[in-house]
N, C-alpha and C positions, 0 to 999 in steps of 0.2 A: 504494500500500500504506500503510495507516494505521500509527500507532505500535504498536498492539497486534499488528499483523501482522508488523512488523519485530522486535518482541520475541519473537514466536513463532519466527521464522526464526532469531534469535540463539540461543534456547534449544535448538532442534533442532540447529543447528550445534555448539553446545557439547556437547550430549548425544552426538552421533555422534563428535566428537573425543575426548571423555573415555572413551567406550566403547572406542574404538580404542587410547587410551593404556593402559588396563588390560589389554586383550587382548594388546597388543604386549609389555608388560613381563612379564605372566604367561607368555607363550609362550616367553620366554627360559629358563624352568625346566620346561617340559613334559617334555622328554626327558632332561635332565641337571641335577641340582641340586647336584652335588658341588662346584662352584666356589664355592658359598655358604659352605662350612665356614670357610675362612680369612677371608672377608669378615666373617662374623658374629663369629668369635672376635676379630678385630682390633678391630671396633667395640665389642664387649662389654668387652674389656680396657682400651680407651682412653676409654670413656664416663665423663664426669664429672658427669652429672646425678644428684643425690641420689635414692636409692631406685630410680629407673629403671635406672641403671647396674648396681645390685645385682641387679635382676631379670634383666637381660641376662646377667650373669655366672653367676648361680646357676641360672636356669631355661632361658633361651633358648639360650645357647651349648652346654650339654650335650645339649640336645634339638633341635639345629639341623635335623636331618632331618625330624622330625615338624612342626616349626614351618614349615619351608620348604614342605612338602607342603600344610599347611593354608593358608598364605599364597597358594600357587599356585592352589588350588581357590577360595579366597575372591576373589582378584583376577579370576580367569576368570569367576566368577559375577557379580561386580560389573560387569565389562565387558559381559557379555551382557545383564544387566538394564538397564543404562543405554542400551546400543545399541538394544535392541528396545523400550524404553519400558515396561517392566513393573516395578512396585514401585520406581520411580525415587527416591522419598524414602528408602526403606530402603537402596538402593544408594548414594545420595549420602552418607548418614550413615556407612555402612560404609567407603566410599572415603575420606572425610575422616578417619575414625579410623585407617585404615591409613596414610594420608599423615602424620598426626600422629606415629604410631609411627616411620615412616621418618625424619621430621624429627628427632625426639629421638634416634634411634639413630645416624644417619650425620652429622648436623650438629654434634652436641655431643660430640665425642670427639677425643682426641689421636691422629688417624689420618692416614695419608699424604694421602688425598684432601681431608680437611678443612683440613689445614695448607697444601696446595697452592692451594686455591681455596674457602675457606669460604663467601663470599657466594654463589657459584654453587650449591654443594651445598645450602645453606639455602634459597635462593629457589626452587630446582627443586622441592623437596618441599613447601615452604610454599605456593607459588602453586598447585600441584596440589590441596592441601588446600582452599584457598579456592574453587577451581573445583568441587570436589566438594560443598562447602556450597551453592553455587549450584544444582547438580544436585538437591540435596534439595528445592529450591523450584521445580523444573521444572514447567511447565504444558504443555509441548509433547506429553508422553506422553498427555495427555487427548485430544488432537486427532490426533496422528500417533504411534501406537504401540499395542502390544498392550493397554496399560492401558485404552485407549478401549473395546475389546471386552469387557474384564473388567467395566468400570463399567456398560456397557450391559446385560450379563447380570444384574447385581445389581439394576438398576432394573426389569427385566422380571419378576423373581421376586415 
């Protein structure tokens, strides 16, 4: 297998893994999102990032149910798009943006989880953000994924 073949295998492995990542974490909220209320409120009250913390306190915390539903739908969609190789660039960018928000929300606050193990919390979300950036440059969906058939259809027209 040549280097480009190994690169394709790596991208496919990363795509399947990150699709599973998003589907796993979104599935935690499919049937019950009530546990997020205290989590979001604690993170919003303890967040010390200028402007971002204010947005969490003024908009996100009071509207936590709507935000949680939108995030669940978004993360499910991102997971499916990445997993099946359709619009992976869009999915990678959306996933990276979501992980950036999670990093800013949960890593930069005076919260029990951040005080207990800040490096772990930060690197968990930040590393996932970097992997989503890599997904945005994925080439495997052009060979192994639904995007291959979508691209073929547009060339035939």
